[in-house]
N, C-alpha and C positions, 0 to 999 in steps of 0.2 A: 557688552556687545555694541558699545557706542564708540564714536570717533569724534575728534575735534572738528567742528563745523564753523568755518569763518565766513560762510556765504550769508547773503541776506536771508532772513527767515522767510519760509514759505507762508502762504495764506493758512495752510493747515496748522503750522506751528504757532502763528500769531493768534489763532482762534483759541488755543489752550491757555488758561489763566494760571496764576501763580501756584506753586507747589503747596499742597495741603488744603486748597479750597475745593477740591473734588471729593475724594474719599479720604477720610482722616480717622484711622483706627488706632487707639492707644491702649496697650496693655489689656487686650481683650482675652478673657478666659470664659469658658462655659463648662459647667459640670452638670451632668444628667444623673438622675437616679435610675438605676436599671430595674427597679421594681422588686416585687416579692419573690419572683422566681430565683433571684440570686441573693436573697436576704437583704434587699435594699441597698446593695453595693452601689457606690457612686462611680461614674465613669467620666473622666475628664476628656471632653471632646476638643477643646481649644486651650492652649496654654501660652499666655502672654504674647498675643499676636499684635504687632504694631506695623502699620504701613501708611504711606501718604501718596496720593496721586493728585494730579491737577484737574481742575474743572474742565469738562469737555473731553476728557481722555477716556479710552476704552481699556479697561483692566480685565484680564482673565485670571481666575483661580484654577490652578492645575495641580493635581495630586491624586494619590490613590484613593479608592473608595474608603469612606469612613474617616477621612482626615479632617473633616469639619468644614469643607468648602461650602456646602449648602447651609450649614449652621450659621456661617458668617452672613450669607445672603439673607437668611430668615431673620437674623437679628436686625439687619439694616431695614428689612421690610416691616419690622415690628411684629413678626409672627413668633419670635422667641425673645426672651430677655437675657441679657448678659449676666453671668455670675460676678464678673469684675470687668472693669475697663469701660471705655466710651467709644461710641461710633457716631460719626457725622458724615453726611453726604451733601455736598454743596453747602457746607456750613450749617446744615439743618439736622436736627435729631430725627430718628424714625417717626416719632409721634408727630412732629411738625411736617415732615414730608407727606404723611398720610392726610393730616388735617387740611393742608393747603393744596392737596391734589397735585403734588409735584412728582409723584412716583408712579412709574409704570412697571409691571411685572409680567413675565411670560415664563411658564414652566415647561418641562418636558412633555407633560400631558396637557394638551391644549385646553381641556376642561371647558369646552363649549357647551352651552345649554342646547340639548338636542331638539327642542321644540321651537327654538329661535332660528331665524335666518342668519346668513352672514352679516347682513346689515344690522339687524337688531342685536346680535351678539357683540358687535363692535360698539354699539351705543350703550351697552349695559353699564360700564363704569360711570358714565355721565348720569344715567338715570338713578343709580344707587346713590350718587352724590347729590341728587336733587338739582342737577344742571340740565337745562333744556339742550338737547343735542342740536348742533349746527349741521344741518343736512349737507351743506356744501363742504364742510370740513370732513364729514364722514365719507362723502363721495371722493374727496381728494385722497383719503387714506386707502380706500378700496383700489383706486388707480395706483397708488404708491406701492401696494403689496401685490399688484398684478392680478386682481380678482374681478375686474370689470366684466360684467356678464353673469356673475355668480352672486349678485347681491341678494337674491331671493332664495338661494339654495340653502338646504338644511345640512348640518354637519355630516349626516350619514351618507350624503351623496358626494362628499368631497374626499380627495386623497389625503393621506397623512400630511404631506407637505403643504397642501392647501389649508388644512385646518391650522397648521402652525402659522401660516401667513395671517389667518384671521386672528389668532392669538396675539401676534405681534402688533397688528393694527389696533386691537382692543387695548393693548398696553400703551399705545401712542395717542389714543383718542383724547386723553386728558391734557395733552401737550406737556408731557413731563420734562422736567430738567434732569431727572435721574431715572435710569433704566436698569432693571435687574433681570437677568436671563439665566435660568437654572436648567442647563442642558437642553436648550430649546429644540435642538435637532437630534438629540441622543437616540431617539427611537426610530430614526429614519435610515434607509439604506444609504450607502456611501455616495452613490451618484446624486441622489436627491439632496443629501446633506451638503455636498460640495456646491451644488447649484444654489442652495439657499444661503450658504455662506456668502456667495457673491451678492445675492439679493439683500442680505442683512447689511453688508458693507455699504451698498448703495442707499438703503433706507436710513442707516445711521448718519451717512454723509449729508443727506437731505434734511433729516430731522435730528440734528446733533444733541446729544444728552450725555451727561456723565454716566458711563455704563460699567457695570460689573457683570461678568459672565462666568458661570461655573461650567467647566468642561473637563472631559477626560481625553479630549483629542488634542495632541500636540500640534499637528498641522493646522487644525482649526484655530487654536490659540495664537499661533504665529501669524496666520493670515489676517486675522481680524483685529489684533490687539495693538495698542501702543505700549503696554506693559503686561508682562506675565508674572504672577506671583506663584512660585513653586512651593508646595507645601509638603511637610513630612507626614509619615503615618501618624495615627492617633497616639498621643494628643497632638493636634495640629499646630504646627509652628511654621513660620516663614523660613524656608531654606535660602531662597534668593529672589530678589525682585529684578527681573531682566527686561531692559528696554528693547523693544522691537523697532529698530531704526531703519525699517524698509520704507521706501517711498509710497505715497498714496496718490491716486487710487491703485490698489493691488489687483493684478490680473492672474488668471490661472497659470500662465507661463512662468510667473514668479516662483511657483512651487518647484520648478526644475532648476532654479539658479543655485549657484554655490553659496550665495549669501543666505538664502532661505535654509539650505541644508546645514549650514554652519550653526545657525540659531537652533534649528530642530535638534541637531546632534548635541548641542550644549544642554538643552532642556532634557533630552533623553538621558544624558549622563547624570544630571541632578536627580532625576526620578529613579533611575535604575542602576546607576553606577556608584551609589553611596557618596554623591558629590559633596559639596562644601559644607561648612558648619552651619549651625542654625543662627538666623538673625533674629535678635529681639526687636529690632526696629529697622525698617527698610523704607527708603524714600528714593523716588526718581521722578524727574520732570521730563516727560516725553519731549523730544526735540532739543534736548540740551545734554550737557555732560555733567550736570550737577547731581551726583549720586552720593548719598550719605548713608552708610550702613554701619550698624554696630553688631558685631558677631560674638557669639560665645560657643564653646565646644558643645557638640551634640551630647 
């Protein structure tokens, strides 16, 4: 989905660093034990997943339920361990990302503490890490996510979209260089989801971080991403790594363009049309035509 570009690189393209310095996954596999109910049978969730992106890029994982998208995210977050293979994000291991407070995470469930205010929920990761919160930085984040005036509100008084804004601000409060988003707007209605996609793009542009987002939404993935990794049903493999070469910033009108629909249709074909073969390794550098993929039959 890319074309030769002989023009001077834009500021957005210059911001992105060399391929492989962002997310670097090599031969990742994960096997779970299904427990006593099925006689301890093992289930392979991921099978030899390899992909590379550039630092500062936005990658979405797109695929059917149970394909291992969230498993990849949880391994990068240090919440699961790989059975085989390696994972680096910004050239750091999951353990190093956590220990150096370089990682921000937001899940579908905002998981806010109900007895804390918006402001104190945002401060929580700093307090857990033993870091004194910088009130001016917290105030800046409250403004960034559009919650000025709700600093002292409790989660029960907020809408679902507002709670997700708090969750994103909480993920950003440690000033992460790496950001993980697991279906952050999946539980919201379509109108709110589209509005928050716009907000997330703005926030990501102002606070750039190497980002991995898990989603079931094709339009959401196209709108937000530099690269979309399409995954097969379990065991999860990479079918294709698709560069989204649409200009930024992206506006709602773009959703009606032929370029947007061409990429959307291509991804739909991969997901529902039995598209191309399985890639054992996929690499793409956003903003360039340097694509290097190795395929084997499904």
